[in-house]
C-alpha positions in Angstrom: 110.1 106.5 91.2 110.8 106.4 87.8 111.1 109.9 87.8 113.7 109.5 90.9 115.8 107.3 89.0 116.2 109.8 86.2 116.9 112.4 88.4 119.7 110.1 89.7 121.0 109.3 86.5 121.6 112.9 85.5 123.1 113.8 88.9 125.8 111.7 88.5 126.2 111.8 84.6 129.2 114.6 84.7 130.9 112.8 87.7 130.4 109.2 86.1 131.1 110.1 82.6 134.9 111.8 83.5 136.0 109.6 86.5 138.8 107.7 86.2 139.5 105.0 88.9 143.0 106.8 89.8 140.8 109.9 90.1 138.2 108.1 92.5 140.9 106.7 94.9 138.8 103.2 94.1 140.5 100.4 92.6 139.3 100.0 88.7 136.6 97.5 88.6 137.4 93.5 87.3 135.8 94.4 83.8 137.3 97.9 82.8 135.0 97.7 79.7 131.9 97.5 81.7 132.9 100.6 83.8 133.8 102.3 80.4 130.6 101.5 78.6 128.2 102.7 81.9 130.2 105.9 82.0 129.4 106.1 78.1 125.6 105.3 78.5 125.8 107.8 81.1 127.3 110.4 79.4 124.9 109.9 76.6 122.2 110.7 78.8 123.6 113.8 80.0 124.0 115.0 76.4 120.5 113.9 75.5 119.2 115.6 78.6 121.0 119.1 78.1 120.5 118.7 74.1 116.5 118.5 74.7 116.6 121.1 77.8 118.5 123.6 75.9 116.6 122.9 72.0 120.0 122.6 70.6 120.7 121.8 67.0 123.4 119.5 66.4 126.1 121.7 65.3 125.7 123.4 68.8 125.4 120.1 70.7 128.9 119.0 69.2 130.2 121.9 69.9 128.9 121.9 73.7 130.2 118.1 74.1 134.0 119.1 72.7 134.2 121.8 75.0 132.9 119.7 77.9 134.8 117.1 77.5 138.1 119.5 76.8 137.3 121.5 79.8 136.6 118.0 82.2 140.4 117.1 81.5 141.3 120.3 82.7 138.9 119.9 85.8 140.1 116.5 87.0 143.4 117.1 88.3 142.1 119.9 90.4 139.0 117.9 91.5 141.4 115.2 92.9 143.7 117.6 94.5 141.1 119.6 96.6 139.7 115.6 97.7 143.1 115.1 98.6 143.5 118.9 100.6 140.2 118.3 102.3 141.2 115.0 103.1 143.9 116.7 104.9 142.5 119.0 106.6 139.5 116.8 108.0 142.9 114.6 109.3 144.5 117.5 111.0 141.4 119.1 112.3 140.8 115.3 113.8 143.7 115.1 115.5 144.6 115.8 119.2 146.5 118.9 118.6 145.9 120.3 114.9 149.2 122.0 113.6 148.4 125.5 113.1 150.8 126.0 110.4 149.4 123.1 108.3 145.9 124.3 108.4 146.4 127.3 107.2 149.1 126.3 104.7 146.0 123.4 103.7 143.2 126.5 103.9 145.4 128.4 101.5 146.2 125.7 98.7 142.1 124.8 98.9 141.5 128.8 98.3 144.2 128.6 95.1 142.5 125.4 94.1 138.8 127.1 94.0 140.4 130.2 92.4 141.8 127.9 89.2 138.5 125.8 89.0 136.4 129.1 88.6 139.1 130.2 86.1 138.4 127.2 84.2 134.4 128.0 84.3 134.8 131.5 83.5 137.2 130.1 80.2 134.6 127.4 79.6 131.8 129.7 79.9 133.4 132.8 77.6 133.7 129.3 75.0 130.2 128.7 74.9 129.5 132.4 74.1 130.6 131.6 70.8 127.8 129.3 69.9 125.1 129.2 72.7 122.7 132.2 73.1 122.7 134.1 76.6 119.2 132.0 77.1 120.9 128.7 76.5 123.9 129.4 78.9 121.7 130.3 81.7 119.9 127.4 81.2 122.6 125.3 80.8 124.7 126.8 83.9 121.0 126.5 86.0 121.1 122.5 84.8 124.9 122.1 85.8 124.0 123.8 89.5 121.7 121.6 89.9 123.6 118.5 88.7 126.3 119.3 91.3 124.0 119.8 94.2 122.6 116.2 93.3 125.7 114.8 93.3 127.1 116.4 96.4 123.3 115.3 98.3 124.7 112.2 96.9 127.7 112.1 98.2 126.9 113.1 101.3 124.3 110.6 101.7 126.9 107.9 101.0 129.1 109.5 103.3 126.3 108.9 106.1 125.4 105.5 105.3 129.2 104.4 105.4 129.6 105.9 108.8 126.3 104.5 110.5 126.9 100.8 108.8 129.3 98.9 112.0 132.7 97.7 111.3 133.0 94.4 109.6 133.5 91.7 112.4 136.1 89.3 112.1 134.8 85.2 111.3 136.0 83.0 114.0 138.3 80.7 112.9 137.5 77.0 112.9 139.6 74.9 114.6 140.2 71.5 112.3 140.3 68.2 114.6 
């Protein structure tokens, strides 16, 4: 059970660490300070995991942290735009008669967004070449790929759970005597 919890923590670390309330489309929590602390703890665990898995020295760890933060800032708007595009595409396809031109436009935008994402990943990898060995970079990319798969799995699971949940019923109003 503890292993499952650790895997889940590692799976959501980068997403939680980088997530902003406006990015997620969710209202900010009542205690923004508490949410910030949670993101920081999750980021710290990811950092520790990567540092130990890759066998990084202090200099490499500092450079990797700076690189991750800088490139995550570049990814956030792309991630948010991708979410908007996917939502619009799902809505269009769910309509009785999807607009062919709108679907074509959204598909094109999605592909352009994916190209921008890949460019950022290439730029990030190029920067990491300056301070990580080829083996460390390969291990980092593998850890990140596994993390992304786990996050996607968690998102799918949450979406399925929400779809299975019945809509909240309105409570009957009491008549006052």
